[in-house]
C-alpha positions in Angstrom: -225.2 -64.1 -143.3 -226.4 -61.7 -140.7 -227.2 -58.2 -141.8 -227.0 -54.9 -140.0 -229.4 -52.0 -140.4 -228.2 -48.4 -139.9 -230.2 -46.1 -137.7 -227.7 -43.3 -137.8 -224.7 -42.6 -139.9 -221.4 -40.8 -140.0 -221.4 -37.9 -142.5 -220.0 -34.5 -143.3 -218.4 -31.5 -141.6 -216.1 -29.8 -144.1 -213.9 -27.7 -141.9 -210.5 -27.4 -143.6 -208.7 -27.3 -146.9 -205.7 -29.4 -147.6 -203.3 -29.3 -150.6 -203.2 -32.0 -153.3 -200.5 -33.1 -155.7 -200.1 -31.5 -159.1 -202.3 -30.1 -160.5 -202.8 -28.1 -157.3 -206.5 -28.6 -156.8 -207.8 -28.2 -153.2 -209.5 -31.0 -151.3 -211.8 -30.5 -148.4 -211.2 -32.5 -145.2 -214.1 -34.3 -143.6 -214.8 -35.0 -140.0 -217.9 -37.1 -139.7 -220.8 -36.1 -137.5 -223.7 -38.3 -136.4 -227.0 -37.9 -138.3 -229.7 -38.2 -135.7 -232.9 -39.7 -137.0 -235.4 -40.0 -134.1 -238.8 -41.5 -134.4 -240.6 -38.5 -135.7 -242.4 -37.6 -139.0 -239.8 -35.4 -140.6 -236.1 -36.3 -140.4 -232.9 -35.0 -142.1 -229.5 -36.4 -142.9 -226.5 -35.6 -145.1 -223.3 -37.1 -146.5 -220.3 -35.8 -148.3 -219.0 -37.4 -151.5 -215.3 -37.0 -152.1 -212.9 -34.9 -150.1 -209.8 -36.0 -148.2 -210.4 -39.5 -146.7 -213.1 -40.4 -149.2 -213.5 -43.9 -150.6 -212.8 -43.9 -154.4 -214.2 -46.5 -156.6 -212.4 -45.5 -159.8 -210.3 -42.7 -161.1 -206.6 -42.0 -161.5 -205.4 -43.0 -158.0 -207.0 -45.0 -155.2 -204.5 -43.4 -152.7 -205.7 -40.0 -153.7 -209.5 -40.4 -153.8 -212.0 -38.0 -155.4 -209.5 -37.3 -158.2 -210.7 -37.7 -161.8 -208.6 -39.2 -164.5 -207.3 -35.8 -165.6 -206.3 -34.8 -162.0 -209.4 -32.7 -161.2 -210.7 -33.0 -157.6 -214.5 -33.7 -157.4 -216.8 -33.4 -154.4 -220.5 -33.1 -153.7 -222.9 -33.0 -150.7 -226.1 -35.0 -150.6 -228.8 -33.7 -148.2 -231.9 -35.7 -147.4 -235.2 -34.7 -145.9 -237.9 -37.4 -145.5 -241.6 -36.8 -144.5 -243.0 -40.1 -143.1 -246.6 -38.9 -143.3 -246.5 -38.3 -147.1 -243.7 -40.7 -148.1 -241.9 -37.8 -149.8 -238.1 -37.7 -150.0 -236.5 -34.4 -150.9 -232.9 -34.9 -152.0 -230.7 -31.9 -152.6 -227.4 -32.6 -154.4 -224.8 -29.8 -154.5 -221.7 -30.0 -156.6 -219.2 -28.5 -154.2 -216.2 -29.1 -156.5 -213.9 -26.0 -156.5 -212.6 -26.9 -160.0 -214.2 -27.9 -163.3 -216.2 -31.1 -163.0 -219.8 -32.0 -163.7 -221.9 -34.6 -161.7 -223.7 -36.8 -164.2 -224.9 -39.8 -162.0 -225.8 -40.1 -158.4 -226.3 -43.3 -156.4 -227.3 -44.0 -152.8 -228.4 -46.9 -150.7 -232.0 -47.5 -149.6 -232.7 -49.9 -146.7 -234.9 -52.9 -147.3 -237.9 -51.1 -145.7 -238.0 -49.1 -149.0 -239.9 -51.2 -151.6 -240.1 -48.6 -154.4 -239.2 -45.1 -155.3 -240.5 -42.8 -158.1 -238.9 -39.6 -159.3 -241.5 -36.7 -159.2 -239.3 -33.8 -160.1 -235.7 -32.6 -160.6 -235.3 -28.8 -160.4 -232.2 -26.7 -160.5 -231.6 -24.3 -157.6 -229.0 -21.6 -157.2 -230.7 -20.1 -159.0 -234.1 -21.7 -159.2 -234.8 -23.3 -162.6 -237.1 -25.6 -164.5 -237.6 -29.3 -164.2 -234.7 -31.2 -165.8 -236.5 -33.9 -167.7 -233.3 -35.9 -168.8 -232.7 -36.9 -165.1 -234.3 -40.3 -164.6 -234.3 -42.9 -161.9 -233.5 -46.6 -161.6 -234.5 -48.6 -158.5 -232.9 -51.9 -157.8 -235.8 -54.3 -157.0 -233.7 -57.5 -156.9 -230.8 -56.8 -154.7 -228.8 -60.0 -155.5 -228.7 -59.9 -159.3 -226.1 -57.1 -159.5 -228.3 -55.3 -162.0 -230.0 -51.9 -161.5 -233.4 -51.6 -163.0 -233.5 -48.6 -165.4 -236.2 -46.9 -167.3 -236.9 -48.1 -170.9 -235.1 -46.6 -173.9 -231.9 -45.9 -172.0 -228.4 -47.2 -172.7 -227.4 -47.6 -169.1 -228.6 -51.1 -168.4 -225.2 -52.2 -167.1 -224.7 -49.2 -164.8 -223.9 -50.7 -161.3 -222.2 -47.8 -159.6 -218.8 -49.5 -160.1 -218.8 -52.6 -158.0 -220.2 -51.2 -154.7 -223.1 -53.6 -154.8 -226.8 -53.2 -155.7 -227.9 -49.6 -155.4 -231.0 -47.5 -155.7 -229.9 -44.8 -158.1 -231.0 -42.1 -160.5 -228.8 -40.8 -163.2 -228.2 -38.1 -165.8 -228.5 -38.0 -169.6 -228.1 -41.3 -171.4 -224.8 -40.2 -173.0 -223.2 -39.6 -169.5 -219.8 -38.9 -171.1 -219.7 -35.3 -172.2 -216.1 -34.3 -172.8 -214.1 -31.6 -171.1 -214.6 -28.1 -169.8 -217.3 -28.9 -167.3 -220.0 -30.7 -169.4 -223.3 -29.2 -170.5 -226.2 -27.4 -168.8 -228.2 -30.6 -168.2 -225.6 -32.0 -165.8 -224.8 -30.6 -162.4 -221.9 -28.2 -162.9 -219.5 -27.1 -160.1 -221.2 -24.8 -157.6 -224.7 -25.7 -158.7 -227.4 -27.7 -157.0 -230.5 -29.8 -158.0 -233.5 -30.6 -155.8 -235.0 -34.0 -156.5 -238.4 -35.0 -155.1 -239.3 -38.7 -154.9 -242.3 -40.7 -153.8 -241.2 -43.5 -151.4 -243.4 -46.5 -150.6 -242.7 -49.3 -148.2 -242.7 -49.7 -144.4 -242.9 -45.9 -143.8 -242.9 -46.3 -140.0 -239.3 -47.6 -140.2 -238.0 -45.2 -142.8 -236.1 -42.0 -141.9 -233.8 -39.7 -143.8 -230.9 -41.9 -142.4 -232.3 -44.8 -144.4 -230.6 -43.3 -147.5 -227.1 -42.2 -146.2 -225.3 -45.4 -145.3 -221.6 -45.3 -145.7 -221.2 -49.0 -145.8 -223.7 -51.7 -144.9 -225.2 -55.0 -145.9 -228.2 -55.3 -148.1 -229.4 -58.8 -147.3 -229.0 -61.5 -148.4 -226.1 -60.3 -150.6 -222.6 -59.7 -149.3 -221.5 -56.7 -151.3 -220.9 -53.3 -149.8 -223.3 -50.5 -150.6 -222.2 -46.9 -150.5 -223.5 -43.5 -151.6 -221.5 -42.6 -154.6 -221.4 -40.0 -157.4 -220.3 -40.3 -161.0 -218.3 -37.3 -162.1 -217.5 -36.5 -165.7 -216.2 -33.5 -167.7 -213.1 -32.4 -165.8 -210.8 -29.9 -167.4 -209.8 -32.6 -170.0 -212.8 -34.8 -169.8 -211.6 -36.9 -166.9 -214.1 -39.1 -165.1 -214.4 -41.2 -161.9 -216.9 -42.8 -159.5 -216.4 -41.1 -156.2 -217.2 -42.6 -152.8 -218.3 -41.2 -149.5 -216.1 -39.1 -147.2 -214.9 -41.1 -144.2 -212.3 -39.0 -142.7 -212.6 -40.3 -139.1 -214.7 -41.9 -136.6 -216.8 -40.6 -133.7 -216.4 -44.0 -132.0 -212.8 -45.1 -132.6 -209.6 -43.2 -132.8 -207.2 -45.3 -134.8 -203.5 -45.3 -133.8 -202.0 -47.7 -136.3 -203.1 -50.0 -139.2 -200.6 -52.2 -141.1 -200.8 -55.1 -143.5 -198.4 -58.0 -144.0 -198.8 -59.9 -147.3 -197.4 -63.4 -147.7 -198.2 -66.5 -149.8 -202.0 -66.6 -150.4 -202.7 -64.6 -147.3 -202.6 -61.1 -145.8 -202.2 -60.3 -142.1 -203.8 -57.2 -140.7 -202.9 -55.5 -137.4 -204.4 -52.3 -136.0 -204.3 -50.4 -132.8 -206.8 -47.9 -131.3 -206.0 -45.0 -129.0 -209.6 -44.7 -127.6 -213.0 -46.4 -128.2 -216.3 -44.9 -127.2 -219.4 -47.2 -127.3 -217.6 -49.4 -129.8 -219.3 -52.7 -130.6 -216.6 -54.1 -132.9 -215.0 -54.2 -136.3 -215.6 -55.6 -139.7 -212.8 -56.0 -142.3 -213.5 -54.9 -145.9 -211.4 -55.9 -148.9 -211.5 -54.1 -152.2 -210.0 -55.6 -155.3 -208.4 -52.7 -157.1 -208.7 -54.3 -160.5 -212.2 -55.7 -160.5 -213.3 -52.8 -158.1 -215.4 -55.2 -156.0 -215.6 -54.7 -152.2 -216.6 -57.5 -149.9 -216.7 -58.0 -146.2 -214.4 -60.7 -144.9 -216.0 -61.5 -141.5 -219.7 -62.2 -140.8 -219.5 -61.5 -137.1 -218.0 -58.3 -135.6 -214.5 -58.6 -134.1 -215.4 -57.8 -130.5 -214.2 -54.4 -129.2 -211.7 -54.5 -126.4 -210.9 -50.8 -125.9 -212.4 -48.1 -123.7 -212.9 -44.3 -123.8 -209.6 -43.8 -122.0 -207.5 -46.6 -123.6 -207.3 -48.5 -126.8 -206.5 -52.1 -127.8 -204.5 -54.1 -130.3 -206.3 -56.3 -132.9 -205.3 -58.7 -135.7 -207.0 -60.5 -138.5 -205.7 -62.8 -141.3 -207.2 -62.9 -144.8 -206.8 -66.5 -145.8 -208.8 -66.1 -149.0 -206.4 -63.7 -150.7 -205.1 -64.6 -154.1 -201.4 -64.2 -155.0 -200.8 -61.3 -157.5 -204.1 -59.6 -156.8 -204.0 -56.0 -155.6 -206.2 -55.3 -152.6 -207.2 -52.3 -150.4 -208.1 -53.4 -146.8 -210.3 -51.2 -144.6 -211.3 -51.5 -141.0 -214.9 -50.6 -140.4 -216.0 -49.8 -136.9 -219.5 -50.1 -135.5 -220.9 -48.6 -132.4 -223.6 -50.0 -130.1 -226.2 -47.8 -131.8 -225.6 -49.2 -135.3 -223.5 -46.3 -136.5 -220.6 -47.3 -138.7 -217.4 -45.7 -140.1 -214.9 -47.0 -142.7 -211.3 -46.1 -141.9 -208.6 -45.2 -144.4 -207.3 -48.1 -146.5 -204.0 -49.9 -146.7 -202.8 -51.5 -149.9 -201.4 -55.1 -150.0 -200.5 -57.7 -152.6 -200.1 -61.3 -151.4 -197.2 -63.3 -152.8 -194.5 -65.7 -151.6 -191.9 -63.7 -149.6 -188.8 -65.8 -150.6 -189.7 -67.9 -153.6 -187.1 -70.3 -155.1 -188.0 -68.9 -158.5 -187.5 -65.1 -158.8 -189.2 -63.3 -161.7 -187.1 -60.8 -163.6 -189.0 -59.5 -166.6 -191.5 -58.3 -167.6 -191.6 -56.4 -164.3 -194.6 -56.5 -162.0 -197.3 -54.0 -162.9 -195.6 -53.1 -166.1 -197.4 -52.1 -169.3 -196.4 -53.6 -172.6 -197.2 -54.7 -176.1 -195.4 -57.0 -178.6 -194.2 -59.4 -175.9 -191.2 -61.4 -176.9 -189.6 -63.0 -173.8 -190.1 -63.9 -170.1 -187.0 -64.1 -167.8 -186.4 -65.4 -164.3 -183.8 -67.0 -162.1 -184.0 -70.1 -160.0 -182.1 -71.9 -157.2 -180.8 -75.2 -158.7 -181.8 -77.0 -161.8 -185.6 -77.0 -162.3 -187.8 -78.2 -165.1 -190.0 -75.1 -165.6 -193.3 -74.0 -167.1 -194.4 -70.4 -167.7 -198.1 -69.9 -167.0 -200.0 -66.9 -168.3 -203.6 -66.3 -167.5 -206.3 -63.6 -167.2 -207.3 -65.4 -163.9 -205.0 -65.0 -160.9 -206.0 -68.5 -159.8 -204.7 -69.8 -163.2 -207.8 -71.9 -164.0 -207.2 -74.3 -166.8 -209.6 -72.8 -169.3 -208.0 -69.3 -169.1 -204.3 -70.3 -168.8 -201.6 -70.5 -171.5 -198.9 -73.0 -170.4 -195.5 -72.7 -172.1 -193.0 -75.5 -171.5 -189.3 -74.4 -170.9 -186.8 -76.9 -172.3 -183.6 -75.3 -170.9 -182.4 -72.2 -169.2 -184.3 -69.5 -167.3 -186.1 -67.7 -170.1 -188.8 -68.3 -172.6 -189.2 -66.6 -176.0 -192.6 -66.2 -177.5 -193.8 -67.1 -180.9 -196.1 -64.7 -182.8 -199.0 -67.0 -182.2 -198.3 -67.1 -178.5 -198.1 -63.3 -178.3 -201.4 -63.0 -180.0 -202.9 -65.6 -177.6 -201.7 -63.5 -174.6 -203.3 -60.4 -176.0 -206.5 -62.3 -176.5 -206.5 -63.6 -172.9 -206.1 -60.0 -171.7 -209.0 -58.9 -173.9 -211.2 -61.7 -172.6 -210.5 -60.9 -168.9 -211.9 -58.3 -166.6 -208.6 -57.0 -165.1 -207.1 -55.2 -168.1 -204.1 -57.6 -168.4 -202.7 -61.0 -167.6 -201.0 -62.7 -164.6 -197.9 -64.7 -165.1 -195.8 -67.0 -163.0 -193.2 -69.8 -163.3 -193.8 -73.3 -161.9 -190.7 -75.5 -161.5 -190.0 -79.1 -160.5 -186.7 -80.5 -159.4 -185.3 -84.0 -160.0 -187.0 -85.4 -157.0 -190.4 -84.2 -158.2 -190.8 -81.4 -155.7 -192.6 -78.4 -157.1 -191.8 -74.7 -156.7 -193.8 -71.6 -157.6 -192.6 -68.1 -158.2 -194.5 -65.0 -157.2 -197.4 -63.9 -159.4 -196.9 -60.8 -161.5 -199.4 -58.7 -163.3 -198.8 -57.4 -166.8 -201.1 -54.7 -168.3 -201.2 -55.8 -171.9 -201.8 -53.1 -174.5 -204.1 -54.1 -177.2 
């Protein structure tokens, strides 16, 4: 798989405030600007985390990113300054949240020219303060094992910055969850800032401040997306979320329209641009909203067809989509200089559009406990089987198959209900998928759509 290295990156310019849904927190808009990192000894770059148009990796709502579970809006700004002659990286993190939310973990990407990083100091600023010893650092040395190397005697060995791929990170106190009302003084409270100084080793001649502010890029030879992120905790009621980078627009491409068309085991994507300046092409990113994993769907860029005075129409079909899964699709544009931008997502769930078997209850995306009955309706007389699994592909090892002897419903025994709860507990999605498979007298088979049921334990 061919990888791309970023030389410049889209980042922050917070110029407006927009309203948010109840509670009425304010959210800053972001219009990205290009970080220029010329071939000189000292370079600077910055990126905004959160804000309108941000990519959210967790929290209450993917459609309203930067919102913690309790409704609090969370934002931060990361500013980098790198001195090539000394290998020193100065990294200032400012919690720009206008509400109550502490920043407890910070992650960012480092290009493959960076072979190691060591945390020298972490000092509060605004006002100036002492070194904060509880802040430690983990550097990911093996970029394909999905595990971040962390210091000994910590309890964060599984911290992976929530599915965005292998990251170079440092993080706060080992407890990380600190309850409500803004957390404690060790963490970065709203309106405060911390200056981190790190020693960087590697191919210093190729390293600039822009080596640490990629919005979305490949880390070879893996295929997961890497982003700068922040882990916020301690909102008003203790809400938490991983917050992604601000990607409110593109310097290269002005998008006019982006739509998705889900169908049986596939999703069609169409987008149109109004103008394109120095655009090299597009990559399609797909995020599973339950596993929270983001992958790129095309190795080679979709060639740009627009110009600075006119746009173009594009299409792409995801033939690897799985029925019943819930995806967010994003169009990522790249310019001829290697600068990228991730546009706002569209949500889609693949499923048959007119199945012969129509599921009735439990309803799709419903939450329930003490399950007792599944109901559906079918065209004609079919010999049916209800399939329930924690795997949307309904693999044999993780699927409960319930024969239906007559009618279009199936009652559950106590043992079967317990088995479904156990399947949900063993899976990674927080519930189970269910469908009905039928066969007519001639042996022809028919599948229903696939529904998701969040099973309460």
